[in-house]
C-alpha positions as CSV (number, residue, x, y, z in Angstrom):
1,X,60.9,-14.7,-31.4
2,X,62.9,-12.0,-29.6
3,X,60.8,-9.0,-30.3
4,X,57.8,-11.1,-29.2
5,X,59.6,-12.1,-25.9
6,X,60.8,-8.6,-25.5
7,X,57.0,-6.9,-26.0
8,X,56.0,-9.5,-23.7
9,X,58.5,-8.9,-21.0
10,X,57.7,-5.2,-21.1
11,X,53.8,-5.5,-20.7
12,X,54.8,-7.6,-17.5
13,X,56.7,-4.9,-16.4
14,X,53.9,-2.0,-16.8
15,X,51.4,-3.9,-15.1
16,X,53.6,-4.8,-12.4
17,X,54.2,-1.0,-12.3
18,X,50.3,-1.0,-11.9
19,X,49.8,-3.1,-8.9
20,X,53.0,-1.0,-7.3
21,X,52.5,2.4,-8.1
22,X,49.1,3.0,-6.7
23,X,50.6,2.0,-2.9
24,X,53.4,4.2,-3.8
25,X,51.4,7.0,-4.6
26,X,48.6,6.4,-1.6
27,X,52.4,6.6,0.7
28,X,53.2,10.0,-1.0
29,X,49.6,11.2,-0.6
30,X,49.6,10.1,2.8
31,X,53.3,12.1,3.6
32,X,51.7,15.0,1.7
33,X,48.7,15.6,3.6
34,X,49.0,14.2,6.8
35,X,50.8,16.3,9.4
36,X,53.3,15.3,12.2
37,X,52.0,13.2,15.1
38,X,53.1,12.8,18.6
39,X,52.4,10.0,21.0
40,X,49.6,7.5,20.6
41,X,47.5,9.0,17.1
42,X,44.0,6.7,16.6
43,X,41.6,8.8,14.2
44,X,39.6,8.2,11.4
45,X,40.1,9.1,7.6
46,X,41.2,12.0,7.0
47,X,39.9,14.3,4.8
48,X,41.8,15.4,1.6
49,X,39.1,17.8,0.5
50,X,35.5,18.6,0.2
51,X,33.6,19.2,-3.4
52,X,30.4,21.7,-3.0
53,X,27.4,19.8,-3.5
54,X,23.9,21.4,-3.6
55,X,22.0,19.5,-1.2
56,X,25.1,18.6,1.0
57,X,29.0,19.2,0.5
58,X,30.9,15.7,-0.6
59,X,34.0,14.9,1.2
60,X,36.9,13.0,-0.5
61,X,38.5,11.3,2.1
62,X,41.7,9.0,2.9
63,X,39.5,5.6,2.9
64,X,37.8,6.6,-0.5
65,X,41.1,7.4,-2.3
66,X,42.8,4.4,-0.4
67,X,39.9,1.9,-2.1
68,X,40.7,3.4,-5.1
69,X,44.1,2.6,-5.2
70,X,43.2,-1.1,-4.2
71,X,41.0,-1.3,-7.1
72,X,43.6,-0.4,-9.9
73,X,45.9,-2.9,-7.7
74,X,43.5,-5.5,-8.1
75,X,42.9,-4.8,-12.1
76,X,46.7,-4.9,-12.4
77,X,46.9,-8.4,-10.6
78,X,44.3,-9.7,-12.8
79,X,45.9,-8.5,-15.7
80,X,49.1,-9.6,-15.0
81,X,47.8,-13.0,-13.9
82,X,46.1,-13.7,-17.3
83,X,48.5,-12.2,-19.6
84,X,49.8,-14.5,-21.7
85,X,47.7,-17.3,-21.3
86,X,46.9,-19.8,-24.0
87,X,45.7,-22.9,-24.2
88,X,47.8,-25.9,-24.2
89,X,50.9,-23.7,-22.9
90,X,50.8,-23.7,-18.9
91,X,52.6,-21.9,-16.8
92,X,53.4,-21.3,-12.7
93,X,51.5,-18.1,-13.8
94,X,48.5,-19.8,-15.2
95,X,47.9,-22.5,-13.1
96,X,48.0,-20.3,-10.3
97,X,45.2,-18.8,-11.6
98,X,43.1,-21.1,-12.3
99,X,43.7,-22.7,-9.4
100,X,42.3,-19.4,-7.5
101,X,39.1,-19.9,-10.5
102,X,38.4,-23.1,-9.7
103,X,38.6,-22.8,-6.1
104,X,36.4,-19.8,-6.1
105,X,34.1,-21.6,-8.3
106,X,34.0,-24.4,-6.2
107,X,33.1,-22.4,-2.8
108,X,30.4,-20.4,-4.6
109,X,28.8,-24.0,-6.2
110,X,28.9,-25.6,-2.5
111,X,27.5,-22.4,-0.7
112,X,25.4,-20.9,-3.3
113,X,23.9,-24.1,-5.6
114,X,24.0,-24.1,-9.5
115,X,21.6,-21.5,-10.0
116,X,24.6,-18.8,-8.6
117,X,27.3,-20.1,-10.7
118,X,27.7,-16.7,-12.4
119,X,28.3,-15.4,-8.6
120,X,31.9,-16.4,-8.5
121,X,33.3,-13.1,-10.3
122,X,31.5,-10.4,-7.2
123,X,32.4,-13.0,-4.5
124,X,36.4,-12.6,-5.9
125,X,36.1,-8.8,-6.2
126,X,34.7,-8.8,-2.6
127,X,37.3,-11.0,-0.9
128,X,39.9,-9.2,-3.1
129,X,38.3,-5.9,-2.2
130,X,37.8,-6.6,1.5
131,X,41.4,-8.4,1.9
132,X,43.7,-6.0,0.2
133,X,42.1,-2.9,2.4
134,X,42.5,-4.0,5.3
135,X,46.6,-5.2,4.3
136,X,47.2,-1.4,3.8
137,X,47.8,-1.1,7.2
138,X,51.0,-2.7,7.0
139,X,52.2,-0.2,4.9
140,X,51.1,2.4,6.6
141,X,48.3,3.5,4.9
142,X,44.7,3.6,6.5
143,X,42.7,0.9,5.5
144,X,39.8,1.7,4.0
145,X,37.7,-1.2,6.0
146,X,38.5,0.7,9.3
147,X,35.8,3.4,8.0
148,X,32.4,2.3,8.5
149,X,31.1,4.6,5.6
150,X,32.8,2.2,3.0
151,X,32.0,-1.0,4.5
152,X,28.6,-0.1,4.9
153,X,28.8,0.7,1.1
154,X,28.9,-2.9,0.0
155,X,26.6,-4.0,2.7
156,X,24.4,-1.9,1.3
157,X,24.9,-3.5,-2.4
158,X,24.7,-6.8,-0.9
159,X,21.5,-5.9,0.5
160,X,20.1,-4.8,-2.7
161,X,21.1,-8.3,-4.4
162,X,19.4,-9.8,-1.1
163,X,16.5,-8.4,-1.9
164,X,16.2,-8.7,-5.9
165,X,16.9,-12.6,-5.3
166,X,13.8,-12.4,-2.9
167,X,11.4,-10.8,-5.1
168,X,12.5,-13.4,-7.5
169,X,9.4,-15.6,-6.0
170,X,7.1,-12.4,-6.3
171,X,6.3,-9.4,-4.3
172,X,3.2,-10.8,-3.0
173,X,5.4,-14.0,-1.9
174,X,8.1,-11.5,-0.2
175,X,5.8,-9.4,1.8
176,X,3.8,-12.5,2.8
177,X,6.7,-13.4,4.6
178,X,7.5,-10.9,6.8
179,X,4.2,-12.1,8.6
180,X,5.2,-15.9,9.0
181,X,4.8,-17.8,10.9
182,X,2.1,-15.6,12.6
183,X,1.1,-11.8,11.8
184,X,2.1,-10.4,15.0
185,X,5.8,-11.0,14.2
186,X,5.8,-8.7,11.2
187,X,7.9,-5.4,13.1
188,X,10.0,-8.2,14.2
189,X,10.6,-9.6,10.5
190,X,10.7,-6.0,9.2
191,X,13.4,-5.2,11.8
192,X,15.7,-8.4,11.3
193,X,15.2,-7.5,7.3
194,X,16.7,-4.0,7.9
195,X,19.3,-5.7,10.5
196,X,20.9,-7.6,7.7
197,X,23.2,-5.3,5.7
198,X,23.8,-3.4,9.4
199,X,25.4,-6.4,11.2
200,X,27.1,-7.2,8.2
201,X,28.7,-4.1,8.1
202,X,29.6,-3.3,11.7
203,X,30.6,-6.7,12.7
204,X,33.5,-6.2,9.4
205,X,34.4,-3.0,10.6
206,X,34.4,-3.5,13.6
207,X,36.7,-6.3,13.9
208,X,39.3,-4.7,11.6
209,X,39.3,-1.0,13.6
210,X,39.5,-2.9,16.8
211,X,42.6,-5.1,15.7
212,X,44.5,-2.1,14.4
213,X,43.7,-0.5,18.1
214,X,44.4,-2.8,20.0
215,X,47.9,-3.6,18.3
216,X,48.5,0.4,18.7
217,X,47.9,0.4,22.1
218,X,49.9,-2.5,22.9
219,X,53.0,-1.5,21.4
220,X,52.6,2.2,22.7
221,X,52.4,0.3,26.3
222,X,54.8,-1.9,25.6
223,X,57.3,0.8,24.8
224,X,56.3,2.4,27.9
225,X,57.2,-0.7,29.8
226,X,60.3,-1.0,28.2
227,X,61.6,2.7,29.4
228,X,60.4,1.9,32.9
229,X,62.7,-1.5,33.2
230,X,65.3,-0.3,31.3
231,X,65.2,3.7,31.6
232,X,68.0,3.5,34.4
233,X,70.7,2.4,32.5
234,X,73.1,5.3,31.1
235,X,72.6,6.3,27.2
236,X,71.6,4.5,24.5
237,X,70.4,1.8,27.0
238,X,68.1,3.2,28.5
239,X,66.5,4.3,25.3
240,X,66.5,0.8,23.7
241,X,62.7,-0.5,23.3
242,X,63.5,-3.5,23.8
243,X,59.9,-5.0,25.0
244,X,58.9,-3.9,21.7
245,X,61.1,-6.3,19.9
246,X,59.0,-9.3,18.4
247,X,55.5,-9.7,20.3
248,X,54.1,-6.5,18.1
249,X,55.5,-8.0,14.9
250,X,53.4,-11.5,16.1
251,X,50.6,-8.9,17.1
252,X,50.2,-7.5,13.6
253,X,50.8,-11.2,11.7
254,X,47.7,-11.3,13.6
255,X,45.5,-8.8,13.3
256,X,46.9,-7.2,9.9
257,X,47.4,-10.6,8.3
258,X,45.1,-13.3,9.5
259,X,42.5,-11.5,11.0
260,X,42.2,-9.5,7.5
261,X,41.9,-12.1,5.5
262,X,39.4,-13.9,7.6
263,X,37.1,-11.0,8.1
264,X,37.2,-10.6,3.8
265,X,36.5,-14.8,4.1
266,X,33.4,-14.5,6.6
267,X,31.7,-11.4,4.9
268,X,32.3,-13.4,1.6
269,X,30.1,-16.3,2.8
270,X,27.8,-14.0,4.6
271,X,26.8,-12.1,1.3
272,X,26.9,-15.7,-0.3
273,X,24.5,-17.7,2.1
274,X,22.3,-14.3,2.7
275,X,21.6,-14.3,-1.0
276,X,21.2,-18.0,-1.7
277,X,19.2,-18.3,1.5
278,X,16.8,-15.8,0.5
279,X,16.3,-16.9,-2.8
280,X,13.2,-19.0,-3.0
281,X,13.9,-21.4,-5.8
282,X,10.6,-23.7,-5.7
283,X,8.5,-20.7,-6.3
284,X,10.9,-18.7,-8.7
285,X,10.5,-22.3,-10.7
286,X,6.8,-22.3,-10.2
287,X,6.5,-18.9,-11.7
288,X,8.6,-19.8,-14.7
289,X,6.4,-22.7,-15.1
290,X,3.5,-20.7,-15.3
291,X,4.9,-17.9,-17.5
292,X,5.7,-20.7,-20.2
293,X,2.4,-22.0,-19.7
294,X,0.9,-18.7,-20.6
295,X,3.1,-17.6,-23.2
296,X,2.4,-21.3,-25.0
297,X,-1.1,-20.9,-24.6
298,X,-1.4,-17.2,-26.3
299,X,0.9,-18.8,-29.0
300,X,-1.3,-21.8,-29.3
301,X,-4.4,-19.3,-29.3
302,X,-3.2,-16.8,-31.9
303,X,-1.9,-19.9,-34.3
304,X,-5.8,-21.0,-34.2
305,X,-7.1,-17.4,-34.6
306,X,-4.7,-17.3,-37.9
């Protein structure tokens, strides 16, 4: 019995390491590759190295590396939360995992309907990846959501799913939808379709990036104001950043925590509403019924001929 408990604790420690070590690795990589900067420094994702490719070189950036580190963290969290879960033996960890699963399944059911009940893991992945990517800024790491290329990749994936479920009603009906309510609106309907992933990407990217920029500018302005007000005092008192105490921390709670989680929630909600809203369920059910009738008629003819 003691050996089992010891093995359980060892596995727990290894899973916690899987959560923490990617973050430590991100900090180490940042220290090794980042050059020291003075004053305000607001830049995009740093390019670590470039892989030569036939058509165009492939740059490996800070955003891509940090995204991969976040994926490893999420994997560690999932494995840790489900480690030792057994029926009839409730634990705090299991209760928290069950609450998260039930909440997500309920949210998907309410916003997408019973047909999309299997989408809960996908929506959970979007929420976790987006929120944790933005929260990396709390550790001083570059947030992947501050790179439009990362968020655009998510939006393109969602757009593919939107189009896939729209085509469930048939290709002809999908093409016909661009001419509704009148044919003159065809260009606007096509533009509206293309604008969906663009608006999703730039909304998420713009809100996260603008929050980070505003927080840095305000913090720097408070440092200058503090120096202006207290600069006449001698020695350490004149250099003490009094006005930077408190307010930057409050701003960080909003921009880095609340806003990051809110943007993740909004992106997940838009994903659910756009996918379920574009799905022509009536046409899909009608197509299924016709296919079933044709299949039954073929089978009946085959039996009668034999």
